[in-house]
GUNU-277670 format. One record per atom (N, C-alpha, C): atom name; x, y, z. Coordinates in steps of 0.05 Angstrom, whole numbers. Atoms other than C-alpha are relative to their C-alpha. Layout:
N
+----+--------+--------+--------+
!  a !     px !     py !     pz !
+----+--------+--------+--------+
! CA !      X !      Y !      Z !
...
+----+--------+--------+--------+
//
This chain:
93
+----+--------+--------+--------+
!  a !     px !     py !     pz !
+----+--------+--------+--------+
!  N !    -14 !     11 !     17 !
! CA !   -589 !   -242 !    -21 !
!  C !     25 !    -23 !     22 !
!  N !    -11 !     21 !     -5 !
! CA !   -551 !   -308 !     -6 !
!  C !     24 !      2 !     -4 !
!  N !    -22 !      4 !     -8 !
! CA !   -482 !   -320 !     22 !
!  C !     11 !    -16 !    -28 !
!  N !     -5 !     12 !     21 !
! CA !   -445 !   -350 !    -38 !
!  C !     30 !    -21 !     16 !
!  N !    -24 !     21 !    -10 !
! CA !   -399 !   -409 !     -3 !
!  C !     26 !      0 !    -13 !
!  N !    -19 !      0 !     19 !
! CA !   -360 !   -413 !    -58 !
!  C !     19 !     16 !     -9 !
!  N !    -24 !    -14 !     -1 !
! CA !   -321 !   -356 !    -55 !
!  C !     30 !      0 !     16 !
!  N !    -29 !     16 !    -13 !
! CA !   -245 !   -358 !    -40 !
!  C !      6 !     34 !      5 !
!  N !     -5 !    -23 !     -2 !
! CA !   -225 !   -294 !      4 !
!  C !     28 !      3 !     15 !
!  N !    -28 !      2 !      6 !
! CA !   -150 !   -314 !     -1 !
!  C !     17 !     20 !      6 !
!  N !    -16 !    -32 !     10 !
! CA !   -120 !   -255 !    -34 !
!  C !    -16 !     12 !     15 !
!  N !     17 !    -18 !     -9 !
! CA !   -168 !   -210 !      0 !
!  C !     12 !      3 !     33 !
!  N !    -11 !     15 !    -25 !
! CA !   -142 !   -235 !     67 !
!  C !     24 !     12 !      4 !
!  N !    -30 !      4 !      8 !
! CA !    -71 !   -231 !     46 !
!  C !      0 !     32 !      2 !
!  N !     -9 !    -30 !      3 !
! CA !    -79 !   -149 !     33 !
!  C !     -5 !      8 !     26 !
!  N !      2 !     -8 !    -22 !
! CA !   -112 !   -140 !     96 !
!  C !     13 !     -6 !     20 !
!  N !    -21 !     -9 !    -16 !
! CA !    -63 !   -169 !    136 !
!  C !     28 !     13 !     -7 !
!  N !    -19 !    -14 !     13 !
! CA !     -8 !   -137 !     91 !
!  C !    -13 !     33 !     16 !
!  N !     19 !    -27 !    -20 !
! CA !    -57 !    -66 !    116 !
!  C !     12 !      5 !     26 !
!  N !      8 !     -1 !    -27 !
! CA !    -53 !    -86 !    185 !
!  C !     19 !     19 !     14 !
!  N !    -25 !    -19 !    -19 !
! CA !     10 !    -46 !    206 !
!  C !     -4 !     27 !     -6 !
!  N !      2 !    -30 !      5 !
! CA !     -5 !     20 !    212 !
!  C !     23 !     19 !    -20 !
!  N !    -24 !    -12 !     11 !
! CA !     60 !     42 !    187 !
!  C !     -6 !     -7 !    -32 !
!  N !     19 !      9 !     29 !
! CA !     28 !      3 !    115 !
!  C !    -21 !     20 !      3 !
!  N !     27 !    -27 !      5 !
! CA !    -32 !     43 !    119 !
!  C !      8 !     14 !     -7 !
!  N !      4 !    -19 !      5 !
! CA !     -5 !    101 !    125 !
!  C !     14 !      1 !    -30 !
!  N !     -9 !      2 !     19 !
! CA !     40 !     90 !     65 !
!  C !    -12 !      0 !    -19 !
!  N !     15 !     12 !     23 !
! CA !    -11 !     61 !     17 !
!  C !    -20 !     29 !      7 !
!  N !     32 !    -22 !     -1 !
! CA !    -67 !    116 !     45 !
!  C !     20 !     25 !    -19 !
!  N !     -9 !    -24 !      9 !
! CA !    -13 !    169 !     19 !
!  C !      2 !     -9 !    -33 !
!  N !    -15 !     13 !     32 !
! CA !     12 !    128 !    -44 !
!  C !    -31 !      7 !    -17 !
!  N !     21 !     -4 !      9 !
! CA !    -69 !    133 !    -56 !
!  C !    -12 !     27 !    -17 !
!  N !     -7 !    -41 !     21 !
! CA !    -60 !    215 !    -68 !
!  C !     12 !      3 !    -22 !
!  N !    -19 !    -12 !     14 !
! CA !      0 !    218 !   -102 !
!  C !     18 !    -26 !     -4 !
!  N !    -20 !     14 !     -2 !
! CA !     54 !    177 !   -127 !
!  C !     31 !     15 !     11 !
!  N !    -17 !     -7 !    -10 !
! CA !    123 !    182 !    -91 !
!  C !     22 !    -12 !      2 !
!  N !    -22 !      4 !     -2 !
! CA !    189 !    175 !    -82 !
!  C !      5 !     -9 !     28 !
!  N !     -6 !     13 !    -28 !
! CA !    222 !    132 !    -23 !
!  C !      4 !     29 !     23 !
!  N !    -15 !    -25 !    -21 !
! CA !    259 !    196 !      8 !
!  C !    -30 !     17 !      1 !
!  N !     24 !    -19 !     -7 !
! CA !    189 !    240 !      5 !
!  C !     -9 !    -16 !     15 !
!  N !     16 !     14 !    -15 !
! CA !    154 !    183 !     38 !
!  C !     12 !      0 !     33 !
!  N !    -13 !      9 !    -21 !
! CA !    199 !    163 !     93 !
!  C !      8 !     39 !     19 !
!  N !     -2 !    -22 !     -1 !
! CA !    211 !    247 !    101 !
!  C !    -35 !     10 !      8 !
!  N !     31 !      3 !    -16 !
! CA !    135 !    254 !    115 !
!  C !    -10 !    -10 !     19 !
!  N !      1 !     19 !    -30 !
! CA !    134 !    195 !    168 !
!  C !     25 !      7 !     12 !
!  N !    -17 !     -8 !    -11 !
! CA !    191 !    221 !    191 !
!  C !     15 !    -26 !     20 !
!  N !     -5 !     27 !     -7 !
! CA !    218 !    142 !    199 !
!  C !     29 !      3 !    -11 !
!  N !    -16 !     -2 !     17 !
! CA !    282 !    123 !    177 !
!  C !      0 !    -18 !    -25 !
!  N !      3 !     13 !     15 !
! CA !    294 !    105 !    117 !
!  C !      4 !    -38 !    -16 !
!  N !      4 !     25 !     -3 !
! CA !    313 !     33 !    120 !
!  C !    -30 !     -9 !     10 !
!  N !     29 !     10 !    -19 !
! CA !    241 !     22 !    162 !
!  C !    -15 !     -1 !    -24 !
!  N !     30 !     -4 !     19 !
! CA !    200 !     52 !     98 !
!  C !     13 !    -20 !    -22 !
!  N !     -8 !     15 !     29 !
! CA !    249 !     14 !     44 !
!  C !    -11 !    -31 !      5 !
!  N !     13 !     27 !     -8 !
! CA !    226 !    -55 !     88 !
!  C !    -30 !      0 !     -6 !
!  N !     28 !      4 !      1 !
! CA !    155 !    -41 !     89 !
!  C !    -14 !     12 !    -31 !
!  N !      8 !    -10 !     29 !
! CA !    156 !    -10 !     12 !
!  C !      2 !    -28 !     -9 !
!  N !     -7 !     29 !      7 !
! CA !    194 !    -80 !     -4 !
!  C !    -32 !    -28 !      1 !
!  N !     16 !      9 !     -2 !
! CA !    135 !   -117 !     23 !
!  C !    -22 !     10 !    -13 !
!  N !     21 !     -8 !     18 !
! CA !     79 !    -77 !     -6 !
!  C !     -2 !     -6 !    -19 !
!  N !    -10 !      4 !     29 !
! CA !    112 !    -85 !    -72 !
!  C !     10 !    -31 !    -12 !
!  N !     -9 !     29 !     -3 !
! CA !    129 !   -160 !    -58 !
!  C !    -35 !    -13 !      5 !
!  N !     20 !      7 !     -7 !
! CA !     47 !   -167 !    -41 !
!  C !    -10 !      7 !    -24 !
!  N !      8 !    -19 !     27 !
! CA !     35 !   -136 !   -105 !
!  C !    -28 !     21 !      3 !
!  N !     19 !    -26 !     -9 !
! CA !     -4 !    -75 !    -70 !
!  C !      9 !     18 !    -20 !
!  N !     -5 !    -14 !     14 !
! CA !     39 !    -29 !    -95 !
!  C !     25 !    -13 !    -19 !
!  N !    -19 !      7 !     18 !
! CA !     88 !    -24 !   -150 !
!  C !     13 !     28 !    -12 !
!  N !    -17 !    -17 !     -1 !
! CA !    152 !     24 !   -169 !
!  C !      8 !      8 !    -32 !
!  N !     -4 !    -14 !     23 !
! CA !    168 !     65 !   -235 !
!  C !     23 !      8 !      4 !
!  N !    -29 !    -21 !    -11 !
! CA !    249 !     88 !   -240 !
!  C !    -14 !     15 !    -29 !
!  N !    -11 !    -24 !     17 !
! CA !    255 !    150 !   -264 !
!  C !     24 !     20 !      8 !
!  N !    -26 !      2 !      0 !
! CA !    327 !    161 !   -274 !
!  C !     14 !    -20 !     19 !
!  N !    -11 !     16 !    -25 !
! CA !    356 !    142 !   -196 !
!  C !    -22 !      1 !      8 !
!  N !     21 !     16 !    -19 !
! CA !    291 !    143 !   -164 !
!  C !    -22 !    -12 !     -8 !
!  N !     27 !     18 !      8 !
! CA !    233 !    104 !   -161 !
!  C !    -19 !     11 !     15 !
!  N !     27 !    -17 !     -9 !
! CA !    163 !    134 !   -155 !
!  C !    -24 !    -31 !      2 !
!  N !     24 !     30 !     -2 !
! CA !    110 !     76 !   -122 !
!  C !    -22 !     11 !      2 !
!  N !     24 !    -14 !     -5 !
! CA !     48 !     85 !   -127 !
!  C !    -17 !    -29 !      9 !
!  N !      8 !     25 !     -8 !
! CA !    -16 !     37 !   -110 !
!  C !    -17 !    -14 !    -20 !
!  N !      9 !     17 !     21 !
! CA !    -39 !    -21 !   -159 !
!  C !    -25 !    -15 !      0 !
!  N !     22 !     24 !     -1 !
! CA !    -82 !    -65 !   -124 !
!  C !    -26 !     18 !     15 !
!  N !     16 !    -24 !     -5 !
! CA !   -151 !    -35 !   -127 !
!  C !    -14 !    -18 !     19 !
!  N !     13 !      5 !    -25 !
! CA !   -182 !    -77 !    -72 !
!  C !      9 !     18 !     21 !
!  N !     -5 !    -16 !    -17 !
! CA !   -137 !    -38 !    -29 !
!  C !      3 !     27 !     -1 !
!  N !     14 !    -32 !      6 !
! CA !   -152 !     29 !    -65 !
!  C !    -20 !     -3 !     20 !
!  N !     32 !     13 !    -11 !
! CA !   -225 !      1 !    -33 !
!  C !      9 !     10 !     21 !
!  N !     -1 !      6 !    -36 !
! CA !   -205 !     -7 !     37 !
!  C !     13 !     31 !      9 !
!  N !     -6 !    -33 !    -11 !
! CA !   -170 !     64 !     41 !
!  C !    -17 !     20 !    -10 !
!  N !     22 !    -13 !      2 !
! CA !   -219 !     98 !      7 !
!  C !    -26 !      0 !     20 !
!  N !     22 !      4 !    -21 !
! CA !   -266 !     71 !     58 !
!  C !      4 !      6 !     18 !
!  N !    -18 !     -7 !    -34 !
! CA !   -220 !     91 !    117 !
!  C !      0 !     30 !      4 !
!  N !     -1 !    -24 !      7 !
! CA !   -215 !    164 !     87 !
!  C !    -21 !     16 !      7 !
!  N !     29 !    -15 !     -5 !
! CA !   -263 !    221 !    116 !
!  C !    -11 !      2 !    -28 !
!  N !      6 !    -17 !     28 !
! CA !   -305 !    246 !     59 !
!  C !    -10 !     30 !      0 !
+----+--------+--------+--------+
//
């Protein structure tokens, strides 16, 4: 099979760049298994809420995750299929 030179990898490269940070990679891996709110995420990671919130904001701005409001909480989940495939390829079988 020949390589298609016309393929544009800009969006994929942006996702890879964002997932290149260990904390964001952990967040997305966790969100691939279940929806979580920010409190649950920072408790699981053992990080300050402000740190986790900054990473969540970047992931959301780049279209990798999205949040659904449930009363006063926001539950985050992964919406980017490319990011899901990357995480699935990294997890042990």
